[in-house]
N, C-alpha and C positions, 0 to 999 in steps of 0.2 A: 588715905593715899596722900603724898604726898611727892611735889617736887625734888627730887635727888642732884644734889648738883655734889662732884669729884673732881674736884681738878686736877684728879691723875689720867681723868679719859679723858685725854684730850684730840681734836680734829685737824686741827695746821693753825697757822699763824694768819691772823684776820690782816691782811695786804690794806694798810690805810686810802689805798686807793679804790676801795669798792664803798667808800664816800665821794666820787666822783660827783660835778656838779656839769650840767649842760647850757650852752646857748648857742643863740641863735638867730637869725633875719630872720623873725615871725613875731607881728606882732608891735607892740613895746616893749621884748624883751631886751634888746639893744638901742635899737633907738629912741631917745625916749627915757628907757628906762636905765638903765648902764652908764649909755653914751648924751650927754647936754649939751657936750663941747663948749671950745673950751672961752666961747661968747655969752655963754647962758647969764644969766642973774641968779642962777641955779645954783648954791654951793656944790665946787667941782674940785679936783683934782688933775688940771689937765686933760680937763674934759672928761673922767669919771666921775659919776655921780658921788656929791661926797656921800652922804647917807648908805647907799650902796655899797662903795669903797671901805667905809668905815663895818659895817654888815658882816661882809668878807672875809676882811684883816681877819673878824676875831671867829670867823668859821672855818678861814684856816683849808678852803676845802682841798683836798690833796691833787686833784684832777680836774683840769677845766675844760670842757669838749667846746671844737668850734671849728666853722665859720658853722655847719651842719651836718647831721639831717638833711634835707630835704636840698635846703637852700647852699649847701657845698657841691650838688654840680649842674648847677649854673652859676659858682661863683669863682672868678678871673683873680684871681691874686695880684696881680700889677694894676687893676682898678683899683686897689686898696694902699698905695705906697705911694710914699713924696708926696709935696705940696698940697692938701686937701682942694686948693683951689685952681687946683690941674685935675684934679681924679673926674672919669666921669659920671651923668649918675643912669641908672638904671630903674628898670621898674621889675619890682619882686611881687610875681603873683602868688607864691607859695604857702598852701593851706591858707587861701583867703588872705593874706595880709595886704594884695593889692596895693601898695604903697612904696613911691621913689625911695631908690637907696642910689645916697651921694656917695655913700661908699670912706666919706669918713672917718669909720673904725675900722682900720684893714688890719692886716698882721702887727709893725709896731705896737699899733695902739692895742690888744690883744696882750701880745706877751707883756709889755709894760705891765696889764692887768693882771698877769701870771704873776710875773716878778713882786710886786706890790702885795700882792696875798700869800703866796707863797705856794702858785700852784702849780701843779705837771702839768703844759701843753699837751692835749691832742687835738692836732690839725687833721680834717678829715679832706682830701685834698678830691676834685673835680676831675672822676672818670666818665661822666656821660658825655657833659660839650668840653671838657677839658682834653689833651694829651698827655703821654708818659714822658712830654719834654719840657711840657706844663709843669707839672707835676715834680720832674728832676730838679728843674728850677728854682721850686720853690724852697724846696728841701734846699740846694745851694745857697739861698738867697738868706736862708732862718742860720746854716750850723758851717758851714765854711770859717774855716779863720784867717784867711786872708790870703790876698795873692792873685785872687781872681775878680773879673769885674760884678759882679753878682756880690763877691763879701765886702769890695768896694763901694758899690749901690746900698749897699746895708748903712754899713757906714758914714754913708751921705747923708743917709734919713737919722740919723742920731744913734745909730747903734756898734759901735767898732764891735765889740765883743760878740764872739759865736754865740746867737743861743740858745742851742744845745737841745734839739726838740726833738724827743728819742719818741713819741708816741705816732705814727702818722696812720690815719684812716682809707683805706682805698676804693671810693666810691660808696654807697650809703644806701639802703635799700634798693639796693639791685632787681629785688621782683616787683619794684612798682615804681611807685615815682621818679626813680634812678634809672632807669630806662625797662624797663619789663623784659627783665632778660631773662634766660634760664641760667639755672646751674652751670652747664657749660660753656656758655659763650658767656658768664661772667667771668670766669677760670679761665676764660682764653685774655677775655681784658685781662683779667688779675698778673700774672702770670708778665705780661708787656711791664704791668706800671711799676709792680711788684721787685723784677730784673733792673730795672734801672734806679733805683733805689740808690744813693749814694752810700758807700758800706761807713765814712768818716773812720777807718781807722788808719793804721802804716802797713798792717802787710793784714796778707790774704786767710792769716791761720788767727788771727786776732778774732772777738764777738763783733759784729758787726752794733755800731752805736747807736742804730733805728732799729724798730719796733714795729712792725709792720702788722696792721689789722684786717683782715678780709673782713667781705659783712657775710653774715652768716642769713637764718632765714626767718620769716613774718611771724615770731613766735604765737602769738595768739590763729594760727591757723594750724590747726590737730594734725591735719594729712599733709597738707602743703609744706609745713618746716618739717618735717619727719623725710619724704622724699624729695625735698631738695638738700638736705644735711646727705642724705647718702650719694645723690647727684653728686654736690659737688665733690665729696670726698671721690667718690670714684675718677673726676674729671683731674681732679691735682692730682692723685697717684699713679695716671699714666705717666709713662716716664719720666721724667725727672722733676724732682718739684721745687718753685723758688721758693723767696723766702717768706717764710711767715709765720707769724707767731702770736697773733690772737683771732679769735674767729667771736664776732659782732651780730650778739641776738639782741633783738629788738620788742620789747613785748610793753604791753601799754593793759590796763584796767580800763577797759570798753565800760561808759553807762552812758549808753546812745538809742536805748531801745524805750526809752519810758520819757514822753515831753510834759509829765508836771512835775520829774526830778530835777533839782535845779542846785546847785553846788550848796545852795543857801536854805532851801526847801526842797525838805524829803523828809520821809515817813517811815515806819519801822523796818518794812519791807523794802525799800529803799537806802538804808544801812545795813541791811544786814546783806545785800546783794552786794554793793559796793566792797563789804568785809570780807568778805568768802570770795570777790571775783578775783583782789592779790595773791589770794593761799594757790591759784592756780601754777602761780610762776613755780613756787616749789619741784612739780611732778616736770614743769618745762625742762630747768636743770637738770635735774637727771636725766630725762631721753635723751636729751641734747650732750648729753658728757658721754653717753654710753655710747650715742654714734659715733661721736669724734673715737671714741678709743677705739670702736666695729671699725672705719676710716684710717685711725693711723694703723693697725694689726695689718693692714692690705699694702700698707705701703716695702714695696719690692727694697730686698738689699741691693748697693749700691756696687757696682761692679770693681770701682777702684778706690784704693785708699786715698785716693784725695780727695770723695764725693763722703757726706756724712746723711746718714737716713735720719730722716723726719722723724722725728718718738715722741713730740709736746707739742701739740697747739692750747695755749689757756681760754679756757672762756669767757667771754666782756659782753657784758647788759648794758649794748653803750646807751640805752634812752630804756627806763621805766617812767612810770607812774599814773596817775588819776588821769580820766580824760571823761568828761563831761559836757552833754550835747551839748549845752548851750554855748561850749566854745566854739562850735561851730557855726554859731549866729552872730557872736558879741563886735563890738568895734571897741577898742581895737581887738585884734584878731586874737583867740583863742586864750586870753584874760579868763580866770578863772577865780575867784575867791577860793580860803584855805578855810574845812571846818574843823572837828577832830574827828569827824569822819575821815576825811582828807592825813589827819595826822596819824591816826591808826593805821591804817594802812601803809603809810608810811614808817614806820616802827617795825611794823608785821615783814613788810619787803627789807630793808635792811635786817630785821634775825634772819632771813631766807638766805640774804647770799652772805652775811658771816656763817651761818651753820654749815654754808658750802663752800669755804674758803679754803679748801685741798681743790678744789675745780676751776675757783672764778678769778681771777685778776682784776677786773675794774669792771667799776657799775657807775652809771654817769642815771641821776636823775632828772629827766626832763618837766619844766627847766627852772632851772634858776627864778627869775624874774619874772615878774607879769603875764607868763605862759604857764599853761596848764598848772602841775603838780609842785608853786611857786613857793620857792621861803620866802622872797619880797615880791614886795608890793609899792611901785607909787602913784601917786597922784597929784601932779602940777608939782611943787617947791616938795613933796612930804614922803618919806618913807616908811612905810609898813613892813613890822616883820611875820611874819604866818606862825600860824600854830607850826608846821612843817619845816620852819629856821630851830624851832625847840628844842624837836624833836632830835635834828642832825646835830643841835648843843649835847646834847647830853647824850649823845651815842659818839661824842670825839672819844671815850676815855678807850673804847674798845678799837682803838687803833692802833695795831702793833700788837693787840693785847692775843691769844690763844683760844679762838673758841673750842668749847668744852661741848663733850654730848650731852642734851638734855633731853629728854621726852617735850616736845615741841608741843604739846597742847595736859595742859592738866585735867586728866576728867574728871575731878573732882568740882572743882571748879571755874572748867571753859575757858581758864587764865589761860594766853600763850607765855611761852619761857625762852627766854635764851641765857646763855652767862658766856663768860668768858673770865681767861683770866690774864692777870699782868703781871709784866717782868717784876714787880715788887712783891707779889703774892696774894695784889689784891685780887677780889671776884668781884663779878660785875655782870651784876644780875636786871633782866629784864623782863618787865612783866605787865603785861598790856590786858587788861580787861575788852572784850570790844561787845559786851552789851551794850543798850543804849541808855537801858533804864534801871539795871538794875549794879550793886555796889558787890563786893565780893572779896573772900578772903583764903589766900592761899595759903598753904602753911611747905615751907622749905626745909630741907633735911640736908645738911652739909655733910661731909664725911671726916670734918673736925672743926672742932669750934671757932666758931667766927662772932665778934661783932659788927656789929650795921652802924657804921660811922657815918652815913652820908645819904641820903634819900631826896630824890626828885620827883617828883609830881607833876604830868600833864593833865588835865580837864577842866571841863568846862559843866558852868552850871547849866546851860541846855545845850540842847545838841549843834543844833545851827548856830547861834554864836562866833561871833569873828573879827576881825580884828577891821579895824577903819581907820582912816584918817585923824574921826571925831573920839574914837575908843579904841588905841594901838595897841595897849595891853588886856583885851577883855579877854583873850586865851593866851597865859602865859604859866611858864613853869614855874615851878615855889620847892625852893631848894629851901632843906634842911637836915643840919650836921645835927646826929644824934651820939647818945652817951648812953647805948642799954647795958647790958652783960653778953658777955660770951654766950655763948649756947650750940648744940648741933641744929637746935629747933629754934625755926621761926616762925610765927603769923603773920602774914601781911595784910591791908586793908588794901583794899586799891576800890575807886569810885567811880561809879558807873562811867563808863566811855573812857578810859584812862590808861596814860603811859605811866610808868612809871619805871624808875631807874635805880635799883640800888648799891653801894659799894660796903663791899662785906672784906673787913681784917679780918686774917689769922688770930688766933687769939696768939701763938707766939711771937706774933709783931707787936704788941699792944705793948 
């Protein structure tokens, strides 16, 4: 048996936005993590922790979602603009944070961070305690080029040019903390918010410059997620449709039912359980995409040539990642360490997202710093990169490449595989060995001779090893330049519990 890799068996271009990140006012994700303030003794640039800023500049996350999450539906954007000494202090109860919020990190600070790291901003507006008017004014503040009071206010706050924010989420998890709504009540509210969005165009015939994202279902509820999506589309397709571009599914790999299992202490059963749990996302994506197509089929034909028929809605995975039981009890809230168990599920999740690049437009890891499936941890003045950071760095080459149809699991070795082909013909192959204890050999069969020119491997000598201030590089990827012969068949040896990315060069380009 072999993993067959044929560059002509294409799926779709991998939108770089599938490698998006998510930051929220939970625990020390932002306050104390990303944001230390302009008066801090911790090295920083304009209040952004230097270690985090440098790491994100290297990573270049294509999308950065903010301010939530649950926090979005209690967040009023005007509290976070203007002179910091004049901003109000409120209390944040979301997911056990229980901290004062002085709103020092607001819209302009967030968008400055996005500009500094090259990320496209995704702002989630407040639907539960906010109004369509408040959301519309936020969009005007961010995007209007000039001549209005809100554009002048933005300029007075230090940014004369419009930010050009395209991605706007309307509400967050309305089935739960975002209002405990029903699909029909959410769609009723969504219609007003989405219809009030400015177009930022010069003609009604131009495509709007904004990308409205509706809240999708709780991906972890097998029955509810199906009925939610069906009921959502019944309500959406009744009469005329409001602007809508994306449908935001959330899916967490819950690991909360085993008291003795912690992020850094687990047995073989815990390892296997968490890795198997992340694979459910693939079935959820296929299911939800089918329901979206089913819903779009029911859209009525417009009676006027001035109206267009809604024919496409992108599936978005706005929040994904591992959520271990300890996160509910630690202080600061939701802080988790990261081992190779998390790195493997991160790699496998990215493989799933990329494999369905024809369906998904955006996905965001939850969350980037100090919370849940983090890429970066901070401790005092130190910044530590987790193994998840390495996975995202290893996978950067897939951005903009074309996903290939490859069997997801090699029956002979149990290794998980994904491949894409870059514009220059380089074939990128991901190989993840999910076994906690056993190395594996996998045979790759290419359609034409290739030379493996580069190999990146992430592994750890023990499954529970993790990076700390004292040992910041305990688990780090190893990059090797290779100089082997071109061939159609390659046998690759993989360490136990490892993630490997190969760069294969076609023989004709050598």
